[in-house]
C-alpha positions in Angstrom: -13.1 14.9 4.4 -17.1 14.6 4.9 -16.6 13.1 8.3 -13.4 15.5 9.8 -14.9 13.6 13.3 -13.8 10.6 11.9 -10.1 11.5 11.0 -7.6 9.9 12.2 -5.5 12.0 13.2 -2.9 10.2 16.1 0.3 9.5 13.8 1.6 6.7 15.7 -1.3 4.0 14.9 -1.1 5.5 11.3 2.2 4.0 11.3 1.3 1.2 13.4 -1.8 0.5 10.6 1.0 0.9 7.3 4.2 -1.4 9.5 1.5 -4.5 10.3 -1.2 -4.8 7.5 -0.5 -7.2 4.9 -2.1 -6.5 1.9 -2.7 -2.8 0.3 -4.5 -1.8 -2.9 -3.1 -0.3 -5.6 -3.9 2.0 -8.1 -2.8 3.9 -11.2 -4.3 5.8 -13.9 -4.2 4.0 -17.4 -4.0 5.4 -20.7 -7.4 5.5 -21.4 -8.1 7.5 -18.4 -9.7 4.6 -16.3 -8.1 4.3 -12.8 -6.9 0.7 -11.9 -6.8 -1.6 -8.8 -4.3 -3.6 -7.7 -4.1 -5.5 -5.0 -0.4 -5.9 -3.3 2.4 -6.7 -1.2 3.9 -3.8 0.6 6.2 -2.7 2.5 6.3 0.5 5.0 9.1 2.8 6.1 10.6 5.2 6.8 7.7 7.0 5.1 7.6 5.8 2.2 5.7 2.8 0.5 7.1 -0.1 -1.0 5.8 -2.4 -3.6 7.7 -5.6 -5.6 6.4 -6.5 -9.3 7.0 -7.2 -12.8 9.6 -5.4 -14.6 6.5 -5.5 -17.3 2.1 -5.1 -16.6 0.2 -2.0 -16.5 1.1 -0.6 -13.3 5.3 -0.5 -14.2 3.6 1.4 -17.8 1.5 3.8 -15.8 4.1 4.5 -13.4 7.1 5.0 -16.4 4.2 7.1 -18.2 3.9 9.3 -14.7 0.6 8.6 -13.2 -0.5 9.7 -9.9 -0.8 6.6 -8.2 -3.0 5.9 -5.0 -2.9 3.4 -2.1 -5.1 2.2 0.3 -4.9 -0.4 3.3 -8.2 -0.7 5.6 -8.6 -2.8 8.5 -12.0 -3.6 10.0 -12.6 -4.3 13.4 -16.5 -5.2 13.9 -19.6 -5.3 11.9 -23.1 -4.5 14.0 -26.0 -5.7 12.6 -29.1 -4.0 13.6 -32.6 -5.6 14.8 -35.2 -4.4 12.2 -34.0 -1.4 10.2 -30.6 -2.6 8.0 -29.7 1.1 7.8 -29.0 1.1 11.5 -26.4 -1.9 10.6 -23.2 -0.3 11.1 -19.4 -0.8 10.4 -16.0 -0.2 12.0 -12.5 0.0 10.6 -9.2 2.1 9.9 -8.4 3.3 7.1 -5.8 4.9 5.4 -5.5 6.6 2.0 -1.6 8.4 0.1 -2.3 9.7 -2.8 1.7 10.7 -4.8 3.5 9.2 -7.5 5.6 6.2 -8.5 9.2 5.6 -8.7 11.5 2.9 -9.6 14.5 2.4 -7.3 17.0 1.8 -10.0 19.6 1.3 -7.3 20.9 -1.8 -6.1 21.7 -1.3 -2.8 18.4 -0.2 -2.1 16.4 -2.5 -4.3 17.7 -5.4 -2.5 17.4 -4.0 1.0 13.6 -3.5 0.2 13.5 -6.8 -0.9 14.9 -8.5 2.0 12.5 -6.6 3.6 9.5 -7.6 2.2 10.9 -11.1 3.0 11.0 -10.4 5.8 7.5 -9.5 7.0 5.7 -11.9 4.7 7.7 -15.2 5.3 10.2 -14.4 8.4 11.2 -18.1 8.3 12.6 -18.5 4.8 16.3 -18.6 5.5 17.2 -17.2 2.6 18.7 -14.3 3.6 20.2 -12.6 0.5 18.4 -12.1 -2.9 19.1 -13.8 -5.6 20.8 -12.2 -8.8 18.0 -13.7 -11.8 14.8 -12.4 -8.9 17.2 -8.6 -8.3 17.1 -8.8 -12.4 13.7 -9.4 -13.1 11.8 -7.8 -9.7 10.5 -4.2 -10.0 10.2 -1.7 -6.9 8.5 0.6 -7.1 8.4 3.7 -4.5 5.4 5.5 -3.7 6.4 9.4 -3.1 3.1 10.6 -1.1 1.9 14.3 -1.2 -1.0 13.2 0.5 -1.1 10.8 3.3 -5.3 11.0 4.7 -6.8 8.1 7.6 -10.2 7.9 8.4 -11.8 5.6 11.5 -14.9 4.4 12.5 -15.4 3.0 15.7 
C-alpha cells in the first residue's frame, strides 16, 4: 500500500462494511487475459463472500477455469471541493479489496442457506421463507475463498 497511514486495520469496521454494503464488484480474468468487473449483490459471513449467479455466463466459465477473483466494496463518506485549485479537492472513503479464488457451492443445504440469507439482506419484507426448487436448480452460488483482504480509508 502506497499510503500505509490509510490502511484500514480495524477488523470490526471491516466486517461491518462487508456486512452492510449493498453492492460489490467482482472481477475475474477471462480467456483472453482481460480482467472483467461485474457489479453484484453479495453476502458476507464467516470470513467468506457469497454471490448468486446464473449457472451460465462469463464469470462462471472463468471460475470453472480457475481464474483468480478480486472483489471490491467501497463506502463514500464525503467529497470536499476546494476553492481555486481543483488539485486540493479531497474524497473521503473506506474500501475493502479481497483477492482469492472462487468455488461453486454444490451442497444443497448450504446453497439454500446462502440464498435465504441473501433474500433476508436484500428483501427482508419478503414472505417467502423457502427457496423454490426451480430457483435452486437454476441458480449458482459462488463462494470467494480469500487469500488476501486489505482495507483502506481516507478521512
